N, C-alpha and C positions, 0 to 999 in steps of 0.2 A: 379441454384446461386441466392443467393440473390441480390438483386440492392445495390449498395456502397453505394448510399447515401440514408437518410430518408426523410421524407418530412416534410417541415419546422415546422409545429405545430403538433409533433407527439404524439401519445397517446402512455402512459410510462407504464410499469410496476415496482415493483422493488419484487424481490423473495426474502424471507428472511428478511421481512419490519420491522416485530419488534425485530429483532437483534440491534445489538449497532452499525455496520456498515450500516445498511438497515436504520435505524434512520437518521444516518449521511446523507444519500443519498437522504432521504426526506428534511432535512436542507439546504442541499448544491442546492437542484433543487430549494427549495423557495428563497435561498438568492442570486443564480445567476439568477433569473429570468428566467430560462429554458422555452423555448417557448412551452412546451404543451398542448397540445388539452384536454389530460384528464388523470388521474393516477388511476390505480390500483394497490393496495396493496396485497400482497399474502405472505403467511405464512403456518405453519402446523395446524394442525389440534388443537392442543394446544393453539392457536392464534383464534380459532373460537370465535367471538362477541367482538372482541376488535375492537377499531377505535383508530386511529391516525388522528391528526391535518396537515392540510396543505392548505397555504394561508387562513388561519382563519375558514376553514369549517373541519367537522369531516368526515372522510374517512373510511369506514367500511374495516376491514382485511378479505380478503378473502380466503380460503382453497386452496392449490395448487394444481393444478390437470393438466391432459392432455388437457383438454379443456381452459385452464386459459390465455394462448396467441391470443384466436382467435380476431381478430379486435385491435392487439397490434403490434405497430410499433419499440418499442425499448424496451428492458427487461434488467434492470441492476441485476445480480443475485449476491447475497451474502448468499446462504444458504447451504453451504458447499459442497463439491468434490461430494460425492455420488448423493444429488441432482441436481448439473450441470450434473452430467454424463447422467441422467435420462433425465431430463428435456430441456437442451439446445438443445438438438435434434430436439425435438418436437418442441420447439418453433421457432428453424430456419425454420423448414419444414412447419411451417405455415406462413413464411413469415416475420417472427421476426428479428430484428439483436439483437444479446445476447452481451454482455458486461459482461463476468462472471469473478468474483473476488477470484474463489478457483483456487486449483491447477490442477482442471480437463484437463484443455485444453492447459495449457502455453508452454508447449514443443512439443507440436503435431506440426510439419513443415507445415500443413495446415494452420495454426490458428496465427493470425500474434499476436504479444504481445507488447502493446503499452503503451509509456510514452508520452504523447502529446509535452512535451519539446524537446524529445529527437528523434523521429522518426514518427512522424504524418502522414506521407505517407503511412506508412504500414498500418494504420487503413481501407485506401481503397481496400486494397486487400483481404478482408476479404471475406468469403464463409456463412459467417449466424451466425459467432460465431467470438468474438474478446476478449483475455484474459487480465485479469487488474494483472499486476505484484505482485510480494508478498511487501509488505509493506516497509521491510527493503532494497530490491531490489531499490525501486522507488526513494526515497530520496538520495538514494547513486548514481544512474546513472542520476539524476538532476544535482548534481553537479559536477559528473566526466566529463559528455559529453563536457560541453563547454571547459574545460581542455585539453580533448583529442585534440578536433578540433585548439586548438591553438598549443600544445606541443606534442601531440602525446603519448597518454597512454601505457606504458611496461609492469607495473606489481601493483597490488593491494591487500596490506594485510588490512583487517578490522574485527575489533571486534564489537559487537553489544551488548548496555544495552536495551533492549526490554522490554516494558511497560507490564502489565497483560492483559489490554483489547485488546491487540494482540491475546490473546485466547479466548476471550469472558466474559460476563456477570457473568459467574460462577466464573472465576478469579478474577475477581474484587470484589465479594462478599467474595471470601474465603481468599482475602489479608486483607479485613476489619473485618473479622471473627476473622482472627489469630492476628492482632495488638490488636483488643480488648480482646482477651484471653489473651494474654502476659502481655499485662497492668494489669490484675487481677492477674498475676501470675499463670494462668492455661496453661495445654498444649495448642498449635497449632495443629489443627489436620489438615492433608494434605490430601486434597481428588481429586483437579483437578491435581496437580503436585506431583510428587515423593519426593519432600521434601518441607520442609516449605518454603513460599516465604517470609514471612516478616522478615523484617530486613536481607535480607540474598539475594544471588545471585546464582542463577542455571544455569552450563554453560551446558545446555541441553534444545532444541527446537525441537519439533518433534520427531520422533524416530530416534535411530540408524543405521547407514547402515555400510554394511560388510567392508566398508573402515575405517570405526572409525568416521566417521564425521556425523553430525545430517542432517536430511532431509532438515533443513531451510539450513543450511550450503552450504548445495551442489545445495539449490534453488537460492543462490545468484551468485555461480559461473555460473551455467547454463542461468541463466535468463538475466545475463549482458552480457554476450557473445552473445545472441540473439538479445537482444534490441539494444545495440551498434553497433551490426554487426561485431563483432571481434571473430574469432572463437578461435582463441588460444592465447587470453587473458589471462597471468599468473593471476590467480586470487586466495586466498586463504581468507578462513573467520573464525570466530569463533565466534556464538552465544549465549547469554547469556540473560536470563529472571532476572528482577530486579523489585524490589518493589516499582513500579510508576506507577499510573493508567493509564495515558494518556501520549502518547509521545516516540518515541524510539531515542537513542542517538548511535551514531556510531564512533569510531576511526578510521581514516582512514589515511592509509600510501599509497601515490601511487608513482608511479615512472614514468619518461616521458621519451620520445627519446631525445628530445632536451632541455637544460638548463632553468630554470624556477626559477625566484626569487619570494617568498612571494608577493610583493608588484603588481607582474607582474599576479600573482593569484588572487590575491582580487581585480584586476580592470576588468579582465574578467568576475569573478563571480558577481562583482557589477552589469552588464551589461545582465548576464543570465537570461534568462525568470524563474520564479519559484523559485528563489533564492534570498535571503536575505542575507547580510553580516553582521556579529555582532563580530566585532573583534578590540579590546583593552585592552588585557592584563592589562595593566597600569590602566586602571580604572574600573578592573573588568568586563569587557564587552565581553561577550561570551555566543552561544547560551545554553537556559537551557530547561528540558522538561517541567517544570511549568510554561514557558511563550510561549510556542508553542502551547499550546492546543486551538483548535478553530480557528486557522489559517492557512493560505494556502502554505506559503513557504517551502522550505526546508531551514534550518538555518546554515549558517556556520561561524565558528570562529577557533581560535587556529592556524591560519596557518602559518607554520613556516619550516625551513628546517630539513629535515634530514640529518644529517652530516656523517651517516654512510652508505649512499650509493649516489651512483650518481644520479643527475637531481631528487631529490624525495623532498616530502612534506607530512607532518601530517597535520590535520586537524581534527575538530569536527565538525558534522554535527546531528542537531537535526529537528524532523517533528514530526506534529500529525500523529501517524499510522493510527487514524480512517478516518482522512481528506484527506491528500493528499496521503498517505499511502494505500487508498482504496475508500473511497466513492467520493471524489473529482477527482480524476483521472479518476474514471469510468463515470463520468457525464463527464469532460472536452473533452473525447472520444467520447460520444455523442454528444458534440456539433461541433466535426471534422465532423460528419456523416450530419449537418443538410445541405439538399439541396439547 
């Protein structure tokens, strides 16, 4: 078993450093002045010869292999499920603590699934690997946890409106190409998604399961139950890809055991870690994806009673999926582990 803590000034590696989340990890480490002693950037053969900037210096990108984690204390993975399945155990066996952003380990009962604002103590129960949750799950539980602690969460219905950056650089480029083509009166070719994403909404994220749900929807159910420690939480999700570059939005309907008024919920959320309340519809103030890019919190607004159900609220939650939904959460986990 790996040590629960890491050294005060750890050597850090980023696997998948040239991807959108990997580059955001580099940015977050620098902005938060993470006390690392060295940074190793790892990627596939396609990135051989590239360099990325960190703290004013050019850091060469190395090709990920079995020996990449020698002398590394903390590794942040954002290189995809298959890479994590192969290399995370190798890294952990070498004494590295892995924070993995893929789906590879999230539901493994031996691997903690951590959102620092919700279940920070779980990070210290690791055996070498800690899982970073799905982006859409993270922003939801950051808002739901403080409300649950006060009113007792009973049921959740969530619909997501997820940006193309959640898929990766290829999807961002596809949206740009399709918009340009349509403006010229040309056909919009779909390669990344099964349908055109420009000026469209696609109610389909990840593969479909036998129960009729997408895997993304099932992730939100399973991960929320594990993170919040509510094994029987009633939760259903519909996940939708929308033509937005950065920022996931969610319409959340939450029902509670105890009576709750919108003003009470606003007061609870105003003091909750990682949450910013933007809620004044009369002044057209509510969270927007275009305003959350590059920012840390989960923004919540449109908090109002659901008059069709007892003790229920509707709310609108928006967050930068590359940041809090991935890179920032991973770095925060690393901060929890500093001895």
